[in-house]
N, C-alpha and C positions, 0 to 999 in steps of 0.2 A: 496904234501900238498893239493894244490888247486884242482887236480884231484881227490884225495880221498875225499875230501870235496864236490866236484862235484858229484861223484858217490854215495856218501852217500846221499846227497841231492837229488840225482834222484831216489834213491831207495824209500825213504819214500815218495817223492813226487807221484810216481807211485802208491803206496800202499793207499796214500791218496785221489787219484783220485777216486778210487772205493768207498772209505768210503764216500766221498761227495755225491755220486749218491744215495746211500742208505739213507744217512742223508736227502736229499732233499725230498725223498718220505715220509720219517717219520715226517719231519717239516710241509710238505703240510697238511698231515693228522691231525697233531696237531692243525695247524692253522684253518682248516675247523672245526674241533671239538670245538675249542675255539670260532671261529665266531658264530657257530650254539648256543654255549650255551650263548653267550653275547646277540644274537638276542633275544633267548627264555627269557632271564633275562629282557631286554628291553620291550618285550612284555607283561611280566607279571607285569611289572610296573603299578601303578593305573593312572598315567597320560598319558600313552600310550594306555590306553584300549578302549578309545573313538575313537582312530585312527584306532585300529583294528576292532571295530564295524563298522565304517564307510567304512572300505575296505570289509567287509563281506556284508553290505547292497548293496554297488556298485556291488559286484558279483551277488547278488540276483536281482538286478535291469537289470543287463545285461541280466541274464537268462530269466527274465520275458519278456524284450525287444525281445530276440530272439524267445521265443515262440510266442509273439504277431505278430512279422514279419513273422513267418511260418504260423500262422493262417491266417493272411491277404494274404499270397500267396496262401493259400488253397483256401480261398473265392473269389479270383480273378480268380483262375483256374475253381472254379465251376460256376462263373458268365459268363465266356466265353463259358463254355459248354452250360449254359442256353441260351445265346444269339444265338448260332448256333442252339440249337433245336428249339427256336422261329423262326428264319429265316427259318428253314426247315419245320416247321409247316406252316408258313404263304404262302411259296412256294406251299405246298400241298393243301392249302386252295384255293389258287388262280387256281390251276389245276382242283380242284374239281368244283369251280364255273363255270369254262370255260366248263367242261364237262356238267354240268346241262344247261348253256346256249345252247350248243350244242344239248342236247338231247330235250330241249323245240323246238328248231327249227326244229329238225327232226319231233317231234311229230306234230307241226303245219303243216309241209309239207305232212305228213301222212294224217292228218284230211282232208287236202285240196285235195289231192289225192282221198281219201274215197269219198268226197263230189263230185268231179268230176265223178269217176267211177259209184256212185249211180245215178248221174244225167244221165250220158250216158246210163246206164242200163235202167233206167226208160224211156229215151227218145226212146230206142229201143223197150220198151214194150207198150208204150202209143203213139207211134208217129202216129199209124194208129187205133186209138180206134174208132170203130163203134160209131154212134150217139146214140145208144140204151144203150151203156156201160158208158156213160158220166153221172156222178153224178151232175144233174142240181142244186140241192140245194146247195152241196158244191161249185159249181161254182159260183153261185150268192154271196155266202159269201165271196170267195177270190176275187171277182171282187169289191164288198164293200171295202174289207180291202185294196185292191191295190189303189183305188180311194181316201180312206181316207188318206194313207200314202203320195200318191203323192200331193194331195190337201194342206195338213199341210206343207210339205216340200216347195211347190212352193210358198205359201203364205208367209212364213218366207224369203224364198230367194227374194221376190219381195219388201219387206219392205224398204230397202234401197234405192231402185229407187223410190218407191213410195213417201217416205218422201222427197225426193229430188224435185220430180215433182208437187205434189199436194198441194194445198193451205189450205184446211180445212178439217175436220173430214168427212163430207159427202162425199168428193170427194175419200178420203181415203178409207171409207167403200166401196163406189162403185167400186173402182178399185180392192181392195182386194176379192170382191165378185166375179168380172169377173175373176180374176187369179184362185179363188177357184174352180169354175165351169170348167174352161179350164183344170187345173191341173187335176182334178178328171177325166173329160174324157180321159186326156193323160194317167192316170194310168191305166185304163180298157183297152184302145188300146195298150199300151205297153205290157201288160201282154199277150193279145191274139197275138201280133206280134212276141214276143220273144218266145213264147211257152216254150219248153224245151232247146232251143239253147242257154244256159246262157254264153257260151264262145265265142259267135260271137260278137266280138267288133264292127264290121261295123254295124250290125243291132241294138245293143244297143245305138250307137251314133247317128245312121241315124234317129231313130224315134224322139228324141227330137230336131234335128237340122230340121226335116220337120214341126213338130208343130211350131218351133219358126220362120220359114220362112212364113209359112201360117198366123199366128197371127200377126206377125210384119207388113206384107205387107198388111193385112186387116186393121190394125190400120192406116197405112199410107193413104190408099185409103179413108178411111172414114173421115179423119181429115183435107183435104185440095183440092184445085182444081189445077190441073195440066195445066200448060201453055205450049205451044209449042215455048220455047225459052232456050238458052244454060244455062242461069242462072238458070232458073226455073228447069231444068232437072237436073242440077248438085245438087241443093239444095234438089230436091225430092230424089235423088240417096243417099245422104248423111243421110237425115231423114230416108230413108228406112233401111240403113245400121245400123244406130244407133238404130232403132226399132227392127231389127232382133237380134242384140247383146243383147240388153236388155232381150229379150225372151228366147235366149239360156241360159242366167244367170238365168232364171226361170225354164225351163224344164230341163236342164241337172242335177242340183242337185236332182230333182225329180226322174229322171232316175236312178241316182247313188244310191238313198235311195231305191228305188225298187229292184234293183240288189242285194243290201246287204241284204234286207228281203228276197229275193228268196234263198240266199246262206245260210243265218242263219235258213232257214225253218221257218220263220215268215210266209210267203206267200207261196203258192203252184203254180207253174207253170200250164199253161193249157197245156193238160187237165187232169182233175181227174176222174179216172174211179170208178165205184161203187164196193164197197169192198164186 
């Protein structure tokens, strides 16, 4: 009895197991459909419409935020590219500026070489010019120009020393007049001494040094009486050195100005031949 009942119970139970599996699927489908209908019904209600619209607005705001974020990222990428391009252009500009400076330096060197070559050629051409081929009128004019340049620069260079030593305007005028005449003679002599040997630094510095020594020692000799004593000799030597140095500061700027005028073709070295 118990065995039959057990078998009977086991039979339906086994068949019921298959029915339960199919029933679960159907129940799940029915439940999903019911839930969907319920949700639609809830959303269609008037009191839930505001919630639905809020959700849709939130979705639209999210989309707009994503679009704005993408636009910002695009602009940042473009800004990075623009900065890199600006750095590249600035580097290129610096390279161009450096090249221009090098070109200017090279052009100046070429001009200097051309002037030196022209001077050398003219020196070779006019080094032994016969006296009959020298343009005397041009020589006089160039000598006057050299004297004017030298005297003006010499007087200007002597003004600080004159202001320190003189006491009144007549003394200043007298001293400046003497310097003017001395520097004018120096300018003419410098032009004839240097001739076309413009690169001879010993000759260009020796001429103003010689004038400074002669004028300084002459001023020293005319200004005091020399006594044969140690103190007197030391004092004379110091005064002579000071006087020579003062005159070097007068004649050396005049020589520099004359040399500059020769190289800039404002003055012509000696000699000038007839054209």
